[in-house]
C-alpha positions, -999 to 999 in steps of 0.1 A, spaced: -100 -30 90 -105 -48 57 -84 -74 40 -83 -84 3 -68 -116 -12 -58 -99 -44 -53 -65 -60 -86 -64 -77 -105 -70 -44 -83 -42 -27 -91 -18 -56 -128 -25 -51 -127 -20 -14 -110 14 -20 -136 24 -45 -163 17 -19 -146 28 13 -123 56 27 -91 44 44 -64 62 63 -38 36 55 -33 8 29 -7 -19 35 1 -32 0 22 -60 -14 35 -58 -49 32 -95 -56 -5 -103 -57 -27 -124 -79 -52 -110 -104 -39 -74 -101 -5 -68 -88 6 -39 -65 18 -18 -93 -15 -22 -112 -33 -14 -79 -13 19 -76 -20 29 -112 -57 23 -107 -60 36 -71 -49 71 -82 -83 73 -99 -104 56 -72 -90 61 -36 -117 81 -20 -95 101 3 -64 120 -10 -51 116 27 -49 78 23 -14 67 30 -1 37 10 28 16 24 43 -10 2 54 -40 22 71 -64 -1 102 -85 -2 111 -69 -36 138 -45 -26 152 -37 -60 155 -1 -69 132 -2 -100 102 -16 -82 106 6 -52 110 38 -74 81 29 -95 59 23 -65 68 56 -49 63 74 -82 28 59 -84 18 73 -51 31 49 -23 44 69 6 69 43 20 84 10 11 94 -16 38 110 -51 31 85 -76 48 112 -101 57 130 -75 78 99 -66 99 85 -80 130 51 -71 144 64 -42 165 81 -28 134 49 -30 114 30 -12 142 58 15 143 53 21 105 15 22 109 17 47 137 42 69 119 21 69 86 -11 77 105 5 105 123 19 119 91 -16 120 75 -28 147 100 
């Protein structure tokens, strides 16, 4: 498991590694989540990588754009507890098979 403090770091990690799942916030410094999604289409090593946007932005436009750019799911962070996050992770990882 790796973590990144901004979108640019996350993009660099995805260029150098293969991940089954990426948990992505839309509001990040340096490169935001939408920028990451636009760039990641070109650089994610594995086409099976699942991307879950976890953001407090729940407006229709941001969610629709994120999904159109390759995110597989959106979840509102403030609505989730640790068990909910684990449920999402497990569902997405089982979907990747």
